[in-house]
N, C-alpha and C positions, 0 to 999 in steps of 0.2 A: 608497501605491505600487509598483512593482511594477519589480523590477529584471530584463530578462532578459539574462540573458551570452548571446554569440554563437561559437562554436566561429572558428576564421580556420582555414582550409586553406591556407596560407601557409609556407610553411620556407621555412630561414637555412640559408643553411651556410657558414664561414666556413673559410679554411686550418686541417692538421687535422683534418676529418667528412669520412673517405671517400664522400662524394658530393659532394665540392667538386670533384675530381677525374673526368675525363670519359678513361677511358679506350676506344680502339675497334678492340683491338690491335695498330695501328700505331704510333701515337703517342695521345702522353700530354699533356691542357690542363690546368691551369686553370679552374674554371666562369665566375670574374672576374676581374678584373685590375687594370691601371693602366697607359692608352697618355696617355705627354704629346709634343703637337703639340713637331715640329723647330723653329713658328714660337713656341715659350715663349721668353723669357728663358733664360739661362746661370744667374745670383744664383734662377730661381722651382726650374728645377729640382732645381737646389742641394738648397734649403731644400726640396721634395716627397723626391728620395731620404733626403737625412735622416731624414724623417719616417717615410717608409715601413722603414726599415732599425733605426729605434727601436721600430718599433709604434705609433706612434703616428699612422697612417688603414692601413688596413688593406682588401684589398679580400672583400666580405659580393656574394653573389646570390641570388636570391630562385630558389624555381619555387614551381610549385602542386603541393600533392600528388600530382593527377590525372597530372605530370609526370613526376614521382619515381616514382612508379607503374609507370609506360609505361616510361623506361628502364631499371628494374629488370627490368623482363618480356621487357627485349631483347637484357641481357645472357646 
């Protein structure tokens, strides 16, 4: 039996990683975040906010290596 390992070209970025933040000279923004709808019941919003603040729920961004390379060249 032959097993072939393929290399993934997808990079994952988390808060604290240098690539997680986008800086264009005027504005700084995280690559990923959370948006809670105004229609979301207050009880759920409270649970989400608690989970985010406790570190149980974290934003994560994924980019292809080519996108990372191009964004690095644009700096």
